[in-house]
C-alpha positions in Angstrom: 2.2 -13.6 4.0 2.9 -16.6 6.3 0.2 -18.6 4.4 1.9 -17.8 1.1 5.3 -18.8 2.5 3.9 -22.1 3.8 2.2 -22.8 0.5 5.5 -22.6 -1.3 7.5 -24.4 1.3 9.4 -21.3 2.2 10.5 -19.8 5.5 10.3 -16.1 6.2 13.2 -14.1 7.6 13.2 -13.9 11.4 15.0 -11.4 13.5 14.6 -9.3 16.6 13.7 -5.6 16.4 16.8 -3.5 16.4 19.0 -6.4 15.3 21.6 -5.9 12.6 19.4 -7.7 10.1 16.5 -5.3 10.7 16.4 -3.3 7.5 13.5 -1.0 6.8 14.7 -0.2 3.3 14.7 -3.8 2.2 11.3 -4.3 3.8 10.0 -1.4 1.8 11.5 -2.8 -1.4 10.0 -6.3 -0.8 6.6 -4.7 -0.1 6.7 -2.7 -3.4 7.8 -5.9 -5.3 5.0 -7.8 -3.8 2.4 -5.2 -4.7 3.7 -4.3 -8.2 4.8 -7.7 -9.5 4.0 -10.8 -7.4 0.4 -10.0 -6.7 -0.4 -8.8 -10.3 -1.0 -12.3 -11.7 -0.4 -15.9 -11.3 3.0 -16.8 -12.8 3.3 -20.1 -14.7 7.1 -20.5 -14.5 9.9 -19.2 -12.3 11.5 -17.9 -15.5 8.5 -15.8 -16.3 8.4 -14.4 -12.8 12.2 -13.8 -12.8 11.9 -11.8 -16.0 8.9 -9.7 -14.6 10.9 -8.9 -11.5 14.0 -7.8 -13.5 11.9 -5.7 -15.8 10.1 -4.0 -12.9 13.4 -3.3 -11.1 15.2 -1.9 -14.1 12.2 0.0 -15.7 10.4 1.2 -12.7 12.1 0.9 -9.3 15.6 2.0 -10.3 14.6 4.6 -12.9 11.5 6.2 -11.4 12.1 6.0 -7.7 13.7 9.1 -6.1 17.0 8.2 -4.3 18.1 9.9 -1.1 21.7 9.4 -2.1 21.1 11.3 -5.3 19.6 14.3 -3.6 16.0 13.2 -4.0 16.3 12.8 -7.8 15.6 9.7 -9.8 18.6 8.1 -11.5 17.3 9.5 -14.9 17.1 13.0 -13.5 20.5 12.7 -11.8 22.2 11.6 -15.0 20.5 14.3 -17.0 21.8 16.9 -14.5 25.3 15.5 -14.8 25.1 15.8 -18.6 24.1 19.5 -18.5 26.9 21.8 -19.7 28.4 23.7 -16.8 29.1 27.4 -17.2 32.2 28.8 -15.7 32.0 31.9 -13.6 33.7 34.8 -15.3 
């Protein structure tokens, strides 16, 4: 990872363990993005990569990933559950 950052003249985030910036959820997201988009091919333009990232987030990450805040459901499952007709107790 450090080699890739240097190759692109970038600096990685730096923080201390337990610091306010320590965010395991974001580290997990970046890892998934790296695996599922960045490492899949060599991107010829930033625009091409940007589009691939947006498509991955919208089609895969947001729609298919179970969300703790939605009771472990994917956003699609959660929305379908909301759309179900509710029956009133008699």
